[in-house]
N, C-alpha and C positions, 0 to 999 in steps of 0.2 A: 363660886358662881352664884350661890344662893343670895349673897349680898347684893350682887348686881340685879338679880331678879326682884328682890325686895325693894331695891332703890327706885324702881319704876312702877311699883304696884299701885301707887296713888297718883292719879292724874294731876298735873299742873296745867290748868287750862291755857291754851296757847302755846304749850311746849310739847314737842314730840321727841321722845328719847331715842333718836336715831343711833347715836354712838353706842348706847348701852345695848340696843337690839343687835347691832352689828357684832358686838363682842359676844353676845349670847349665841348668835348664829355661827360664829367662828369656832365656838367650843361645843358643837352639837352633841357629841357623844357624852361629854361630861354633864351637860345641862339637861338632857332628856329625863333622867330620874328625878331631878329637882322640879322640872315642870310637871311631871306626873304627880309629884307630891303636892304641888299647888292645887291641881285638879282634885285630888283626893281630899285635901283639907276643905276645899270649897263644897264638895259633896257632903262631907260630914257636918259642916257648919256654914250653910248658905248666908247666914247673917253677916258673914265677912263682907259680902257685897250689898245685901239688902239694907244694912245699917249704915253704910258708908257709900254715898253716891260717887265718891272719888275713886273707889276701888276698881282697878282694871286688871289686876293680876291674872284672874281666870281667863279673861279675853285674850291677853297676850299668850297665855299658855296654850289655849285652843288653837290659835293661828300658828304659833311656832311649831307645835306638835303636828299640825296639819302639813306645814311645809316640810317637816322632817319625815313625813309618812309613817308616823309612829302608831302602829296598829293597836297598841295597848290602850289608846284613847277611845277606840271605836265603841266598845260597850259602855265605857264611862259616860261618853257624851249621849249615847242612846238612853242611858238611865236617867240623865238629867232632863232630856226632852220628854220623858214621860211624866214630869212633874206637872202640877196644876197650872192653869192659865195665870192665876194670880201670882204664884211663886215665880214663874218664868218671867213675867213682866217686871217683877220687883228686882230680879237679879240680872236680867239680860236686856230688856227693852228691845231695841231694834236688832240686836245681834241675832235674834231668832231667825229673822229673814235676811240678814246681811252677811251671812257666811256659814251658818251651822250646817246647812245641807252640803255645801262645797267641802267643808272640813270632814263631814261624814264620809264623803266619797274619797277624800284624800287619804283617810286612814282605814278604809274598808278592809276588813280581815277575812272576807269570804262568807260571813254569816248572813246570807240573804234573808233567811227567815226572821232574823232580828229586825231588819229594815221593814219587812212586811208587817211585823207585829206592831211597830210604831204607827205605821200608816193606817192600820186597821183598828187601832185602839180607840174606840168611841169615847172613852173617858179622858183621853188626852186632848190638849189644846190643838185646835185645828191647824194653826199656823206652824206648830211644832210637827204635826203629822205631815204637813206639806213639805217639810225638809227631807223626809224620806223620799218623796217624789223627786225633789231636786237631786238627791244623791243617786237615785235610780237613773235619772236622765243622763247625768254625767258619766256614770259607770257604763251605760250602753254606748254613749258617744265615744268613750275612750276604749271600747272593746273589752272591758272587764266582765261585762254581762252579755249574755246571748240575746240578740234582738227578738227572736221568735219567742223565747221564754217570757220576756217582759211584755211583749205584745199580747200574748195569751193571758198573762196575769192582769193586764189592764182590762181586757175583755171581761174577765170575771168580776173585777171591781166595778165596772160600769153597770153590771147587771144586779149588783147586790142591794142597791137602794139604801146602803148603810153609810154612805159618805155624805158630808154636808155639801150644800150647793157650791161653796168655795172649793172644796176638795175635788168635786166632780170636775170643776173648771180647771183645777190644777193638773189633774190627770190628763185632761184633754189638751191643755197647753203642752204638756210633756209629750203626748202622742204626736202633736204637730211638730215639735222640735225634733222628734225621732222619725218623723214622716211614716207613721204607722197607718198608711192609707187603707190597710185591710180592716181597720177599726171604724171606718166612716159610717157604716150602717149602725153599729153599736152606739156611736156618738150621737147620731141622729135620733135614735131611740131615746137616749137620755134627755135630749133637748125636748122632744115631743112629750115626754113625761113631766116636764117642768122641773127637772132635777138640777139644772146647771145655773150657776150665777152668770147671767148675761153681762154683768158689769166687768167681768174678767175677759171673756171671749164669747163672741156669738157664732152661730153655726155658719153664717155666710163667710166669716173669716176662716173658719176651719176648712170649708170647701175650697176656698181660694188657695190656702196654704197647701192642701193636699194635691192641687193641680200643678204645683211647682215641681220641677225636675228633682228627683230624689237626691242625687248627688249635690246639686246646688243648695238644696235646703239643709242637708246634713253638714255641708261645709260652712254654711252660714251659722248653724247652731253651734258648731265647734268653735267658731270665732268669737262667740258671745262670752264675755268674761264670766257671766253668771253660770256658764256651763263648763267651767274649767276648774282644775285642781287649785289648791292654794300653793303657790310657788314662791311668793315673795311677800313675807309678812310686812316689811317696811312699806313697800309699794301699796299694799292693801290698806294699811291703817293710817298712813300719814296724811291722807286727804280727808279723813273723818272730821266732821264739823267741830267736835269737841277739842281737837288739837289746833284748830284754826280760829278760835274765838278771840276777839279783841279783849285784852285783859281789862281795859277801862270799861267796856260795855258789860263784861261779866261782873265787875265789882259793883255795878249799879243794880244788879238783879237782886231781889229780895230772896232770903232763904226760903226754900219750899220744903214742906214736910215730905218725907220719903214716900209716903203713900200716894202723894199727888204726882209723883214722878213716874207712875206707871205709864208705859207706852204700849197700848194694846195692839199696835201694828195692824190696825183695822183697815188700812188702805189696801185695796186690791192691786195685785201686780198687773201691769199692762202687757198686752200682747207684744211680742218682740218686734213685729213688723211696723208698729206705730213709730212715728218720727221721734216722739219724746218718750224715752224709756222711764220706768218708775224710779230708777236710780240716777237719771240724768239731771243736770241743773235745770231748775225751772226757767222757762223762757220769759218770765215776768221781770227777771233781773234781781230777784230777792237774794240770790246766793244759796238758797236752800235747794234740796232735792225736790224734784217735781212732785213726788208722792207726799211730801211733807208740806207742800204749798198749794198751788192751784189744783193739783191732782188729788187733793184730799177731800174735795167736796163731792 
C-alpha cells in the first residue's frame, strides 16, 4: 500500500486521486501504520513539504487518519501545531484553518491538558492555537467533553488577558456555538476591556445568539460542517481549489519562490449566522472562497 500512498504524494494540478484514495480507505488496517510513518517522516524532515509545493502526502495522511479515528495521530499533530508561524505557513498554508482542528477532535485520545497547552501557549501561532478551540467545540457538541467543564475553562481564559484579540474572539464564537449563556457577563467584560477582535464577532451579535433557544442553537451548531468530525476524506478534499485548477491557466503562471508561497491565513473567520460563511464561494462570481476574495479586505 505504500506504493499507492507514494503515488499520490505529489499533486498534479487539476487531478484528484479518487481511485487511489478509495483503495487506501478500503485497506484501512493495512494502511494506518504506513500513514503514521508518513507523518513521522514529515515531522522529522519538514523540508519534504517546504521544499516542494507539490507535496501533499502529509495532508492526505492527516485527513485519512482523522477519518480512521486513529488516536496515535493526536499528539503528533499537536506537536506540529506548536511549530512557529513561519514554519507552519511554509508546510501547511490554509490547512491550519481548513481542517486541523476537526482532525484533532476526530483523533482525540482523552488528553484534555494537551489541547489546553496548545491553546494557552503564547509562543505558538495564534491560528494554530485556535485549532484547539475548534477541537474543544466539536468535542463538546459531540458529547465527548463535559459542557460545564469547558464553560468553566472558558471563563478562566476570558479573565487571563493572555489571549490575543483574535483568540478572545475565537473563544467567544465557540461559546456562542455551544450556547454558554452563563458566560455572557464574562464576555461583556472582555469587550469592555477592549480585548476582543470586533472584526470576528461583536457583542451585539453575541447577545442575539444567546437569546436563541438553546436546543435550536446547538442543533444548528452540530449541523455546521466546521463543527463535525472528519468522516469522508474524498468529499473533504476533492473540492479544494488546487484539484480544480484549469491546467492551461496553471501552465501560464510563473514559478514562484517557495518563501513567497506563505499563506498567513490572516483572514478572520466570519460568524456563522452571516449569510456568507468564510468558506463559502464568494458572491462576486470569482469562484474563490469568500475569505480569499472580497472577504479578505
